C-alpha positions as CSV (number, residue, x, y, z in Angstrom):
1,P,73.9,-10.7,-17.6
2,A,70.6,-8.3,-18.7
3,V,71.2,-5.6,-20.6
4,A,70.6,-2.8,-17.1
5,C,69.4,0.2,-18.7
6,A,66.0,2.4,-17.2
7,I,63.7,2.0,-20.5
8,E,62.2,5.7,-21.2
9,P,58.7,6.1,-22.3
10,P,58.8,8.5,-25.6
11,A,57.6,11.6,-25.1
12,K,54.6,11.7,-26.9
13,S,52.4,7.8,-27.8
14,E,51.7,8.8,-31.6
15,P,54.5,10.9,-33.5
16,S,53.8,12.6,-35.9
17,D,57.3,12.5,-37.9
18,I,61.0,10.7,-37.2
19,T,61.8,13.9,-35.6
20,E,59.7,12.6,-32.6
21,L,60.2,8.4,-32.9
22,H,61.1,6.7,-29.5
23,P,62.3,2.5,-30.1
24,S,58.5,1.7,-28.9
25,H,57.1,3.5,-31.6
26,V,58.9,0.4,-33.8
27,S,56.9,-1.8,-34.6
28,V,57.8,-3.6,-37.3
29,V,61.9,-4.3,-39.0
30,M,62.6,-5.5,-42.6
31,G,66.3,-5.9,-44.0
32,L,67.0,-6.6,-47.5
33,G,70.7,-7.5,-48.3
34,D,73.1,-10.1,-49.0
35,S,74.9,-13.4,-46.9
36,I,75.9,-10.7,-44.1
37,L,72.2,-10.3,-43.5
38,A,71.4,-13.5,-44.1
39,G,72.9,-15.1,-40.9
40,W,75.4,-17.1,-43.7
41,L,78.3,-18.4,-40.9
42,A,76.5,-15.7,-38.5
43,E,77.5,-18.8,-35.4
44,G,80.1,-20.7,-37.8
45,L,78.4,-23.3,-39.2
46,M,77.3,-23.3,-42.8
47,V,74.3,-22.5,-42.8
48,E,71.8,-18.9,-41.8
49,S,71.2,-17.6,-39.1
50,R,69.0,-15.7,-39.5
51,G,67.5,-15.6,-35.8
52,A,71.6,-14.1,-35.7
53,A,71.6,-11.3,-37.9
54,F,72.4,-8.6,-36.5
55,A,69.7,-5.7,-38.1
56,V,66.2,-8.5,-38.5
57,G,67.8,-11.2,-36.8
58,V,65.6,-12.2,-33.9
59,G,68.6,-12.3,-31.2
60,S,69.0,-13.7,-27.7
61,M,71.5,-13.1,-24.5
62,K,73.7,-14.1,-26.9
63,Q,73.0,-12.8,-30.2
64,R,72.2,-9.3,-29.9
65,T,70.8,-8.2,-32.2
66,L,69.1,-4.9,-33.9
67,P,65.6,-6.3,-32.8
68,Y,66.3,-8.1,-29.3
69,Y,66.8,-4.3,-28.3
70,L,63.5,-3.2,-29.7
71,R,61.7,-5.4,-28.4
72,R,62.7,-4.5,-24.5
73,Y,60.8,-1.0,-26.2
74,N,57.8,-2.8,-27.7
75,S,57.1,-6.5,-26.9
76,S,55.1,-6.6,-30.2
77,L,57.5,-6.3,-32.9
78,I,57.4,-8.2,-35.4
79,G,59.5,-8.7,-38.6
80,A,62.7,-10.2,-37.2
81,S,63.8,-14.0,-38.3
82,R,64.4,-16.2,-36.4
83,G,66.6,-19.9,-36.8
84,Q,68.4,-22.1,-38.6
85,H,67.9,-22.8,-42.4
86,G,70.2,-24.0,-45.5
87,L,71.3,-20.8,-47.7
88,E,69.0,-19.1,-49.7
89,V,70.6,-17.3,-52.7
90,P,69.0,-15.6,-55.8
91,A,66.4,-17.3,-58.7
92,A,68.9,-15.8,-61.2
93,N,72.0,-16.2,-59.4
94,G,72.7,-20.0,-60.7
95,I,74.8,-20.2,-58.2
96,F,73.6,-23.8,-57.4
97,G,72.6,-24.7,-60.5
98,P,68.6,-23.7,-61.9
99,M,65.9,-23.0,-59.9
100,T,67.5,-23.7,-56.4
101,G,66.8,-20.3,-55.5
102,G,64.8,-18.4,-53.8
103,Y,62.5,-18.1,-50.8
104,K,62.2,-21.4,-49.2
105,H,60.9,-20.4,-45.2
106,P,58.7,-17.7,-44.9
107,D,58.4,-18.0,-41.6
108,E,61.3,-18.2,-40.1
109,D,62.7,-15.1,-42.8
110,Q,59.9,-13.3,-41.8
111,M,60.7,-9.3,-43.1
112,N,64.1,-10.4,-43.8
113,A,64.6,-10.5,-47.3
114,A,67.8,-10.6,-47.9
115,L,70.0,-13.8,-50.1
116,S,73.2,-15.1,-50.1
117,F,75.0,-14.7,-52.9
118,A,73.0,-11.3,-53.8
119,W,74.3,-8.5,-55.5
120,T,72.7,-5.1,-56.0
121,W,70.9,-6.5,-59.3
122,D,69.3,-9.4,-56.5
123,L,67.2,-6.6,-54.4
124,Q,64.7,-6.5,-56.8
125,E,63.7,-10.1,-56.9
126,E,63.9,-9.4,-52.4
127,L,61.7,-6.3,-52.9
128,W,59.3,-8.6,-54.3
129,Y,59.3,-11.2,-51.3
130,L,59.5,-8.3,-49.0
131,K,56.5,-6.7,-50.5
132,Q,54.6,-10.2,-49.9
133,Q,56.2,-10.2,-47.1
134,A,53.5,-6.9,-45.6
135,N,50.6,-7.9,-47.3
136,K,50.0,-10.1,-44.2
137,I,50.3,-7.3,-42.0
138,P,47.6,-5.5,-40.4
139,N,47.9,-1.5,-41.2
140,F,51.8,-2.2,-42.5
141,N,51.0,1.7,-44.4
142,R,50.6,2.9,-41.1
143,R,52.6,1.5,-38.6
144,W,57.3,2.5,-38.4
145,K,59.0,0.5,-39.3
146,V,62.8,-0.5,-39.9
147,L,64.1,-0.7,-42.7
148,S,68.3,-2.1,-42.8
149,I,69.8,-2.2,-46.1
150,L,73.4,-4.2,-46.2
151,I,75.0,-5.3,-49.9
152,G,77.4,-4.8,-51.7
153,A,80.3,-6.9,-50.9
154,N,79.9,-9.5,-54.0
155,D,79.2,-6.9,-56.3
156,M,83.6,-5.6,-55.9
157,S,85.1,-9.4,-55.6
158,I,83.3,-9.8,-59.1
159,K,83.9,-9.2,-62.9
160,E,80.0,-8.9,-63.2
161,A,79.9,-6.3,-61.2
162,C,81.0,-3.8,-63.6
163,Q,79.0,-5.6,-66.7
164,N,75.6,-4.8,-64.3
165,A,76.1,-1.8,-63.8
166,T,73.5,-0.6,-65.4
167,A,72.0,-3.1,-64.2
168,S,72.2,-2.3,-60.5
169,S,72.0,1.4,-61.3
170,G,68.4,2.0,-61.3
171,L,68.1,0.8,-58.2
172,A,69.7,3.3,-56.4
């Protein structure tokens, strides 16, 4: 069933700061993270279901995401990832051998920079991608945005997290 809540208009057409922000003012969604934000296994398939990623996927009636709801307030919302594709992993990860990492589907990923099997020290690669994508958006610096960051599950599960603590600490 459709969402039955009434759409309330913003109190101000142009917010002067975050305290006046309304969902209709948000025009860009973005994400940094690991396989959870990349949508790995989100629909039970061995692929990244970028469109179903809860914080930055375009979503649908079946997979309700933050951008799915924000679009109700601003139909010109951009940045939400869509579709499905194979794994995208950090370039330096080496999990599938040399030179297998990186971004291969920017048209589908949009502003979802999450990489499966990413650790916190991979956020710099993700941030680089996000900056490249942001350069394609007119008036990017003047827009209200939502940036979702969800990473750390991989750090908690491997010994390399302790060995790379120095590399990770500079990102905070």
